[in-house]
C-alpha positions as CSV (number, residue, x, y, z in Angstrom):
1,M,-22.4,81.8,-45.4
2,N,-21.6,80.6,-42.1
3,F,-19.8,83.8,-40.7
4,S,-19.8,87.6,-40.4
5,I,-16.8,89.0,-38.5
6,I,-18.0,92.3,-37.5
7,V,-15.3,95.1,-37.2
8,V,-16.5,98.8,-35.6
9,C,-13.9,101.5,-35.7
10,L,-13.3,105.1,-35.2
11,N,-9.9,106.5,-35.8
12,P,-8.4,102.8,-35.4
13,G,-4.7,103.7,-37.0
14,E,-3.1,100.3,-37.2
15,K,-4.9,98.4,-35.2
16,L,-7.7,97.8,-38.4
17,N,-5.0,96.4,-40.6
18,Q,-3.8,93.7,-37.2
19,T,-7.7,92.7,-36.6
20,L,-8.2,92.1,-40.1
21,D,-4.6,90.6,-40.9
22,S,-5.9,88.1,-38.7
23,I,-8.7,87.5,-39.9
24,F,-7.7,87.5,-43.7
25,A,-5.3,84.6,-42.3
26,Q,-8.2,82.1,-41.4
27,S,-7.9,78.3,-43.3
28,C,-11.6,79.2,-43.6
29,R,-12.6,81.0,-45.8
30,D,-16.4,81.4,-45.6
31,Y,-17.0,84.5,-44.1
32,E,-17.3,88.3,-44.9
33,I,-16.3,91.0,-42.9
34,I,-18.2,93.9,-41.9
35,I,-16.3,97.0,-41.5
36,K,-18.4,99.4,-39.5
37,D,-16.3,102.7,-39.4
38,G,-18.4,105.5,-37.4
39,G,-16.6,108.0,-39.4
40,S,-12.7,108.0,-38.9
41,T,-10.6,111.2,-39.7
42,D,-7.5,109.6,-38.9
43,G,-7.0,108.4,-42.7
44,S,-6.6,104.5,-41.6
45,V,-10.0,103.2,-43.1
46,D,-9.4,105.0,-46.7
47,A,-5.7,103.9,-46.7
48,W,-6.5,100.5,-45.9
49,L,-9.4,100.3,-48.5
50,K,-6.6,101.8,-51.2
51,A,-4.2,99.2,-50.1
52,W,-6.5,96.3,-50.7
53,R,-8.1,97.4,-53.9
54,K,-4.7,98.1,-55.2
55,R,-3.6,94.2,-54.7
56,K,-6.5,92.7,-56.0
57,A,-7.7,91.0,-53.2
58,E,-8.6,87.0,-53.8
59,P,-12.3,86.7,-54.3
60,S,-12.5,85.0,-51.2
61,E,-12.2,87.8,-49.4
62,T,-15.3,89.7,-48.9
63,V,-15.1,92.8,-47.3
64,H,-18.0,95.4,-46.9
65,L,-17.6,98.7,-45.0
66,Y,-20.1,100.8,-44.2
67,Q,-19.6,104.6,-42.6
68,E,-22.2,105.8,-41.3
69,Q,-22.7,108.4,-37.8
70,D,-23.3,106.4,-34.9
71,T,-23.6,107.0,-31.2
72,G,-21.1,104.4,-29.8
73,I,-19.6,100.9,-30.2
74,Y,-23.0,99.3,-29.3
75,D,-25.0,101.4,-31.9
76,A,-22.1,100.8,-34.4
77,M,-22.6,97.3,-33.7
78,N,-26.4,97.5,-34.1
79,Q,-26.0,99.2,-37.4
80,A,-23.0,96.4,-38.8
81,V,-25.2,93.9,-37.8
82,S,-28.4,95.3,-39.9
83,H,-26.4,94.4,-42.6
84,A,-24.7,91.0,-41.8
85,R,-25.6,88.3,-43.9
86,G,-23.9,85.3,-42.4
87,E,-25.9,82.8,-39.9
88,F,-23.3,83.6,-36.7
89,L,-21.8,86.8,-35.9
90,L,-18.7,87.6,-34.2
91,F,-17.7,91.0,-32.7
92,L,-13.9,91.2,-33.0
93,N,-12.7,95.1,-32.0
94,C,-9.9,96.7,-33.5
95,G,-6.6,95.5,-32.0
96,D,-8.3,92.3,-31.3
97,T,-7.5,89.2,-33.8
98,F,-8.2,85.6,-33.8
99,A,-6.1,83.0,-31.4
100,D,-4.9,81.0,-34.2
101,Q,-5.4,80.8,-37.9
102,Y,-8.1,77.9,-37.1
103,V,-10.6,79.2,-35.3
104,L,-13.4,79.5,-38.1
105,E,-12.6,76.2,-39.3
106,R,-12.8,74.5,-35.8
107,T,-16.2,76.8,-35.4
108,R,-17.8,75.5,-38.5
109,E,-16.9,71.8,-37.7
110,G,-18.7,72.6,-34.0
111,I,-21.8,73.8,-35.7
112,K,-22.2,71.1,-38.1
113,A,-22.0,68.4,-34.9
114,R,-24.2,70.2,-33.1
115,A,-26.6,70.9,-35.5
116,A,-26.4,67.3,-36.3
117,S,-27.6,66.2,-32.9
118,G,-30.6,68.2,-32.9
119,A,-29.4,72.0,-31.8
120,D,-31.2,75.2,-33.2
121,I,-28.5,76.7,-35.0
122,S,-31.0,79.8,-35.0
123,R,-30.9,79.6,-31.0
124,M,-26.9,79.1,-30.2
125,V,-24.2,80.9,-28.9
126,L,-20.8,79.0,-29.2
127,Y,-17.8,80.4,-27.2
128,G,-14.4,79.7,-26.7
129,D,-11.5,80.7,-24.2
130,T,-9.5,84.1,-24.3
131,Y,-5.6,85.1,-24.8
132,G,-5.2,88.0,-22.6
133,E,-2.3,90.1,-24.3
134,K,-2.3,92.2,-20.9
135,N,-1.1,89.7,-18.5
136,Q,-0.3,87.3,-21.3
137,V,-2.5,84.5,-20.6
138,V,-5.3,81.9,-21.3
139,I,-8.5,83.0,-19.8
140,A,-10.5,79.9,-19.2
141,S,-14.4,80.0,-20.0
142,P,-16.8,78.2,-18.3
143,P,-17.3,74.9,-19.6
144,V,-21.2,75.2,-18.7
145,I,-22.9,78.3,-18.6
146,N,-25.5,78.9,-15.5
147,G,-27.1,81.4,-13.4
148,F,-24.0,81.7,-11.1
149,V,-21.5,81.9,-14.2
150,C,-24.2,84.9,-16.0
151,Y,-23.9,87.0,-12.3
152,R,-20.2,86.4,-12.0
153,N,-18.1,86.4,-15.1
154,I,-20.0,85.8,-18.9
155,P,-16.8,84.8,-21.6
156,C,-15.2,87.5,-23.5
157,H,-17.8,88.6,-26.3
158,Q,-14.9,88.7,-28.6
159,S,-14.6,85.1,-28.0
160,C,-18.4,84.0,-28.9
161,F,-20.4,83.2,-32.1
162,Y,-23.9,84.0,-31.7
163,S,-26.5,82.9,-33.7
164,A,-27.5,86.0,-36.4
165,A,-31.4,85.5,-35.7
166,L,-30.2,86.2,-31.5
167,C,-28.9,89.5,-32.3
168,R,-31.5,90.4,-35.1
169,E,-34.3,89.7,-32.3
170,K,-32.9,91.7,-29.6
171,P,-30.3,94.4,-30.5
172,F,-27.9,96.0,-28.4
173,D,-29.8,98.2,-25.9
174,L,-27.9,101.4,-26.0
175,Q,-29.1,103.1,-22.4
176,Y,-26.1,100.7,-21.2
177,R,-22.6,102.6,-22.7
178,I,-20.5,99.5,-21.3
179,R,-22.5,96.1,-20.7
180,A,-24.6,95.7,-23.7
181,D,-22.6,92.9,-24.7
182,Y,-23.8,91.8,-21.1
183,D,-27.3,92.3,-20.9
184,H,-27.7,90.8,-24.3
185,F,-25.7,87.4,-23.6
186,L,-28.2,87.3,-20.5
187,W,-31.1,88.0,-22.4
188,C,-29.9,85.0,-24.5
189,Y,-29.6,82.9,-21.6
190,Y,-32.5,83.7,-19.5
191,R,-35.3,84.8,-22.3
192,A,-34.3,83.4,-25.7
193,G,-33.4,79.8,-24.5
194,A,-30.3,79.5,-26.4
195,Q,-28.1,76.8,-26.8
196,M,-25.1,77.7,-25.0
197,F,-21.9,75.3,-26.1
198,H,-18.1,75.7,-25.1
199,M,-15.8,74.9,-27.7
200,G,-12.8,74.3,-25.6
201,F,-10.3,75.9,-27.3
202,A,-9.5,80.2,-27.3
203,V,-11.0,81.9,-30.1
204,A,-9.9,85.5,-29.6
205,S,-6.7,87.2,-28.4
206,Y,-7.8,90.2,-26.5
207,E,-6.1,93.5,-26.7
208,G,-7.3,94.6,-22.8
209,G,-7.7,98.2,-21.9
210,G,-11.1,99.0,-23.2
211,Y,-13.8,101.9,-22.3
212,S,-15.2,99.8,-19.5
213,E,-12.0,99.0,-17.9
214,S,-10.7,102.8,-17.1
215,R,-10.9,103.8,-13.8
216,K,-13.2,106.5,-14.6
217,N,-16.1,104.4,-15.8
218,R,-15.9,101.8,-13.2
219,R,-18.8,103.2,-11.6
220,R,-21.0,103.5,-13.9
221,D,-19.7,99.9,-14.9
222,R,-21.2,98.5,-11.1
223,K,-24.3,100.7,-11.8
224,E,-24.6,98.9,-15.0
225,H,-24.3,95.3,-13.7
226,S,-26.7,96.0,-10.8
227,L,-29.3,97.6,-13.3
228,I,-29.2,94.1,-16.0
229,I,-28.6,91.1,-13.0
230,H,-32.0,93.0,-11.4
231,T,-33.6,92.5,-15.0
232,Y,-33.2,88.8,-15.0
233,M,-32.4,87.5,-11.5
234,G,-34.8,87.2,-8.9
235,K,-33.8,88.4,-5.6
236,G,-33.4,85.1,-3.7
237,E,-30.7,84.1,-6.7
238,L,-29.2,87.2,-6.3
239,L,-28.6,86.8,-2.5
240,R,-27.2,83.0,-3.1
241,Y,-24.9,84.4,-5.6
242,K,-24.1,87.8,-3.5
243,V,-23.4,84.8,-0.5
244,I,-21.2,82.4,-2.7
245,M,-18.9,85.1,-3.8
246,A,-18.1,86.5,-0.1
247,L,-17.4,82.7,1.2
248,T,-15.0,82.0,-1.8
249,L,-13.0,85.2,-1.4
250,A,-13.9,87.2,-4.8
251,P,-12.3,90.2,-4.6
252,L,-8.8,88.3,-3.7
253,R,-9.6,85.9,-6.5
254,R,-10.2,89.4,-8.9
255,A,-6.8,90.8,-7.7
256,L,-4.8,87.6,-8.3
257,A,-6.5,87.3,-11.8
258,D,-5.6,90.9,-12.3
259,S,-2.2,90.6,-11.7
260,K,1.0,90.5,-13.8
261,V,2.5,88.4,-11.1
262,F,-0.1,86.1,-10.2
263,S,-2.1,85.8,-13.0
264,G,-0.4,83.1,-14.9
265,V,-0.8,80.6,-11.9
266,Y,-4.4,82.0,-11.0
267,H,-5.8,81.0,-14.5
268,R,-3.8,77.6,-15.1
269,M,-5.5,76.6,-11.7
270,K,-8.8,77.7,-13.1
271,E,-8.3,75.7,-16.1
272,R,-7.4,72.9,-14.3
273,A,-10.4,73.6,-12.0
274,Y,-12.8,73.2,-15.7
275,S,-11.2,70.2,-17.2
276,T,-12.0,68.5,-14.0
277,Y,-15.4,69.9,-14.0
278,R,-15.8,68.8,-17.8
279,T,-14.6,65.0,-17.6
């Protein structure tokens, strides 16, 4: 089995249906879905399961539901990993969807091509672009992952396929409530020597407005970012990146990227720059 699509939830309401319908619409059927429910009380999970069984789901729709208590989203993700059987894992949050129906098919072909060229599929991260629903723009991911990318802005985790072995070797670190996925990505790059490949298409449509984006959590987000970069990067490296950020007007670029008025123009310019780099 190529893929385990992990969906963690707690009182998800209709968002669970949106995400699962998007998965079922995939042209590639070589997947399982792991629903990790932390103890929902809104009836949405049980209602979906009842409806799914009633319509006599197709044999290709392999869904495993695990209802277990957890301490938060990253604990839930770790629990889900322990149940997954796929070679590659994708964490698709409730409310998020695939960008189109061919994402898994194209990713599977990409895995085959890279395996044929000698890449170790047990140490691989494949990632793509992300459609940001908040501003209705495609957020281009960098064509190559390097230290500066890791410092500045890694690809959205909903658009990253991880070799399952990487997630089992290092579970998400529960000391981080907001950035455990960021810590894991940097571990893959700096410590695990994972091969990272940009696939050249949008993987996920990201709802936005999550826990890390709320105003009250921004201070904790900055603190966790600082702890993580100091774990993996040396002082000289960090100083170099900070200078680059200052010279390239990072706060202004961030404001443009988040602006509903200028976001589209900014991301199109970034995509053109990345396309030039790739060629």
